[in-house]
N, C-alpha and C positions, 0 to 999 in steps of 0.2 A: 188140749194140754197134754204134753208128752209125759211119759213115766218119770223121766229125770227131773222135769220141772215140778211135778207133783211131789216127788221125794224131797226136792229142795225146799218147797213150800212147807212141807210137814216138819222138816228139820229146823227151819228158821222159826216156825211157830213154837216148837218144843223148846228151842233155845230161849226165846223171849219169855215163855211161861216159867221155865226153870229159873231164869234170872230174877223175875219179879217175885216168884214164890220163895226163892232162896234169900232174896233181899229182905223180905218180910220175916222170914225165920231168923235171920241174923240180927235184925233189929229187935225182935222179940227176945232173943237170947241175951242181947246187950242190955235191954231194959230190965230183964229178970236178974241181972248180975251174974249170969252163968258165963263160964269161959268156953262153953261148948257151943257149937253151931255148925254150920256147913263149911266154915273156914272161908278161904278166898275163892272157892269154887264158883259161887254165883257171879262174882265179879269177872272171873276169867271167861266163863260161858257167855256172859253179857258182852264182853269185849269181842269175842269171836263172832257172836251173832251180829253185832254192829258191823264188824269187818266184812262179813258176807252179805249184809243187808244193803250197804252203801252202793255196790255195783248194781244190785237189783233195782234200787231206787233210781239210779242214774239212767237205766234203760227206760224208765217211765217219765223221764224229763225232770226229775227232782234232783237238783244240785245242792249238796250239803257243803257249806263253807267250812273250812278247817276240818278235814276228815279225821285227822289224828286226835283232835280234841274229842270228837264223838266216840272214837274207838277207846280212848282212855277214860272217858267219863264213867262207865260202869265200875271200873276199879276204884275210882274216887268216891262213888256213891256207896260202895259196900262198907259197912261199919267194921269189917274185919281189920282194915288198915288202922283204924283208931284203936282197936284192941291191941294190935301189935305194937303201936307206938306207946300205948299206956303201959304195956308189960315191960318194954325196954327201959323205962325210967326207973 
């Protein structure tokens, strides 16, 4: 494994871990009734991580249908969007 591939693997792993941890933190803040949290950052990091994970999966023969759906899915899973919609009403 080259240094660049190792760096890419580390960055993708950190992106996934931050997305899932931030998602849990945002849901916990939403459940506690707090308006604080990590904001939309976990959803954005998750979308970027999926964006860079799809070509890596394609190299291993895994073809994901509808790639833009998978890229936008972390933004939809993040409860920060629900908080923004609730605040705007």
